[in-house]
C-alpha positions in Angstrom: 50.9 -33.6 -10.3 48.2 -36.0 -9.3 47.8 -34.1 -6.0 47.2 -30.8 -7.8 44.6 -32.4 -10.0 42.8 -33.8 -6.9 42.9 -30.4 -5.1 41.7 -28.7 -8.3 38.8 -31.2 -8.4 38.0 -30.4 -4.7 38.1 -26.7 -5.3 36.1 -27.1 -8.4 33.4 -29.0 -6.5 33.4 -26.3 -3.8 33.1 -23.6 -6.4 30.2 -25.4 -8.1 28.5 -25.9 -4.7 29.0 -22.2 -3.9 27.7 -21.2 -7.3 24.6 -23.4 -6.8 24.0 -21.9 -3.3 24.4 -18.3 -4.6 22.1 -19.0 -7.5 19.5 -20.3 -5.1 19.8 -17.3 -2.9 19.6 -15.0 -5.9 16.4 -16.7 -7.0 14.9 -16.3 -3.6 15.9 -12.6 -3.3 14.3 -12.0 -6.7 11.1 -13.7 -5.6 11.1 -11.6 -2.4 11.6 -8.5 -4.4 8.7 -9.3 -6.8 6.4 -10.2 -3.8 7.3 -6.9 -2.0 6.5 -4.9 -5.1 3.1 -6.8 -5.5 2.3 -6.2 -1.8 3.1 -2.5 -2.1 0.9 -2.1 -5.2 -1.9 -4.0 -3.6 -1.7 -1.8 -0.5 -1.7 1.4 -2.5 -4.8 0.3 -4.5 -6.5 -0.8 -1.3 -5.9 2.5 0.4 -7.0 4.6 -2.7 -10.2 2.7 -3.1 -10.9 2.8 0.6 -10.4 6.6 0.6 -12.6 7.1 -2.4 -15.3 4.9 -0.8 -15.2 6.7 2.5 -15.3 10.1 0.9 -18.3 9.1 -1.3 -20.1 7.5 1.6 -19.6 10.5 3.8 -21.0 12.8 1.2 -24.0 10.6 0.5 -24.8 10.1 4.2 -24.4 13.7 5.0 -26.7 14.9 2.2 -29.2 12.2 2.8 -29.4 12.9 6.6 -29.8 16.7 6.0 -32.5 16.0 3.4 -34.5 13.7 5.7 -34.2 16.0 8.7 -35.3 18.9 6.6 -38.5 17.0 5.6 -39.5 16.3 9.2 -42.0 19.0 10.3 -41.7 19.4 14.0 -38.7 20.2 16.2 -39.3 17.3 18.6 -39.6 14.8 15.7 -36.3 16.1 14.3 -34.6 15.2 17.5 -35.9 11.7 17.4 -34.9 11.4 13.7 -31.4 12.6 14.6 -31.0 10.1 17.4 -32.3 7.4 15.0 -29.6 8.3 12.5 -27.0 8.3 15.2 -27.9 4.8 16.3 -28.0 3.6 12.7 -24.6 5.1 12.0 -23.1 3.4 15.0 -24.5 0.1 14.0 -23.1 0.5 10.4 -19.7 1.5 11.8 -19.6 -1.6 14.0 -20.5 -3.9 11.1 -17.9 -2.3 8.9 -15.2 -2.7 11.6 -16.0 -6.4 12.0 -15.9 -7.0 8.3 -12.5 -5.1 8.0 -11.1 -7.2 10.9 -12.3 -10.4 9.2 -10.7 -9.3 5.9 -7.4 -8.6 7.5 -7.5 -11.8 9.6 -8.4 -14.0 6.5 -5.9 -12.5 4.1 -2.8 -14.5 3.2 0.3 -13.5 5.1 2.7 -11.3 3.2 5.5 -13.0 1.4 3.8 -16.4 1.7 5.4 -17.7 -1.6 8.9 -16.7 -0.5 8.5 -18.3 2.9 7.2 -21.5 1.3 10.1 -21.7 -1.1 12.6 -21.1 1.7 11.0 -23.9 3.7 11.3 -26.2 0.7 15.0 -25.3 0.4 15.6 -26.0 4.1 13.8 -29.4 3.8 15.8 -30.3 0.7 19.1 -29.3 2.4 18.2 -31.4 5.5 17.3 -34.4 3.3 20.6 -34.0 1.4 22.6 -33.8 4.7 20.9 -37.0 6.0 22.3 -39.0 3.1 
C-alpha cells in the first residue's frame, strides 16, 4: 500500500510537470499566433499605403512633367528639360531605395517577443537543471 502511494506521488509529480510544460508551450504558441497576426496586419497596411503613395506620386510627377515641358517654347529646350527630369527622377529613385533599405534594415525582427520569451524559458530550464 505504501508503495502504491509513493508511485502515485511520483506519477502525480510527473503529471504536474507535464501540465506545467504544456501550459508553457501553450502560452508561447498563443504569443506566436498573436505576433504572426500583428505582423500580417502591419505588412498589409504597409503594402496598401505604399501602393497608394506610389500611384499618387506617379500621377503627380507625370502631370507636372507634361505641364512643364508644354510650357517650354523651343524644341531644343524641351530636350534639355526632359534630360533634366530624367536625372532628377533617377536621383529621387536612388534616395528612396536607400531609405527603404534602411527602414527594412532597422526594423525589429519578426517574432522578437516570442524569441525573447523562448530564450528566457531555456535560461530558466538550464538554471533549474543546474540545481
